[in-house]
C-alpha positions in Angstrom: 104.9 153.4 46.3 104.4 155.7 43.3 103.4 159.3 43.5 103.1 162.6 41.6 104.6 165.8 42.8 101.7 168.3 43.0 103.7 171.3 44.4 107.4 172.0 44.8 109.7 174.8 46.0 113.4 174.2 45.1 114.7 177.1 47.2 113.0 175.9 50.4 113.6 172.2 49.4 110.0 171.3 50.1 107.4 169.4 48.0 104.0 167.8 48.3 103.3 164.4 46.7 100.0 162.7 45.9 100.4 159.0 46.4 98.9 156.1 44.6 97.3 154.7 47.7 95.2 157.9 47.8 95.8 158.3 51.6 97.2 161.6 53.0 99.5 163.7 50.9 103.2 163.0 51.6 105.5 165.9 52.4 109.1 166.0 51.2 111.6 168.2 53.0 115.3 168.3 52.4 117.6 166.6 50.0 118.5 163.9 52.5 115.2 162.2 51.7 116.2 162.0 48.0 118.0 159.0 46.4 119.7 161.4 43.9 120.3 164.7 45.8 121.5 166.4 42.6 117.9 166.9 41.2 115.0 168.4 43.2 111.6 167.1 42.0 109.3 169.5 40.2 105.5 169.6 40.0 104.4 167.0 37.5 107.3 164.6 38.2 106.5 160.9 38.8 108.4 159.6 41.8 108.8 156.4 43.8 108.9 156.8 47.6 108.5 155.3 51.0 106.3 157.1 53.5 106.5 157.4 57.2 103.8 158.9 59.5 105.2 161.2 62.2 102.4 162.4 64.3 99.6 163.4 61.9 102.0 164.2 59.0 103.0 161.8 56.3 106.6 162.2 55.2 108.1 161.1 51.9 111.3 159.1 52.4 113.9 157.6 50.0 112.4 159.5 47.0 113.6 158.7 43.5 112.5 160.3 40.2 110.9 157.9 37.8 109.8 160.4 35.1 110.8 164.1 35.0 108.0 166.4 33.9 105.4 163.6 33.3 102.7 166.2 33.7 104.3 169.7 33.8 100.9 171.4 33.4 99.5 169.7 36.6 99.6 172.9 38.8 97.8 174.9 36.2 95.2 172.2 35.7 94.5 172.1 39.5 94.3 175.9 39.7 92.2 176.4 36.6 89.1 174.5 37.8 86.4 176.4 39.6 83.6 174.9 41.7 81.0 175.5 38.9 83.1 174.0 36.1 82.5 170.3 36.5 83.4 169.4 32.8 87.0 170.4 33.1 87.6 169.5 36.7 90.3 167.0 37.2 90.1 166.5 40.9 87.0 166.9 43.0 85.7 166.4 46.5 83.8 163.1 46.6 83.0 163.3 50.3 82.5 166.1 52.8 81.4 166.5 56.4 79.4 169.6 55.6 76.5 167.9 53.9 75.1 164.4 54.6 75.2 162.0 51.6 71.8 161.3 50.1 70.3 157.8 50.5 71.1 155.5 47.6 69.3 152.6 46.0 71.5 149.7 45.1 70.3 146.4 43.6 66.8 147.0 44.7 67.8 148.0 48.3 67.4 151.4 49.9 70.7 152.2 51.6 70.6 154.8 54.5 72.6 158.1 54.0 76.2 158.0 55.0 76.9 158.9 58.6 78.3 162.3 59.5 82.0 162.5 60.0 83.0 161.5 63.5 85.0 163.8 65.6 84.3 167.0 63.6 
């Protein structure tokens, strides 16, 4: 699977990876999970990885760097957007349990609002 490192701490050997399947973020911890242990991935690096669920946490395994610093400004872009600045927002919440989704009309049919999040 392909992913992008969105946060990294070399000293603690920890990183967070957003994965192409858009499921849970994958957490990388320790150089033993890197194919090349000589280079710790930085935020903005494009990586290839396997993932493993351990309890409720998705772990990055067998991580290899595909492109170093593919988007080095990624952390700043994510921090720079505020809730009222929709034009420059790169990532946004598309679903929330706090507010029910409005009813939609698709191809002449009125669809009911989305159900509330179960178990919350």
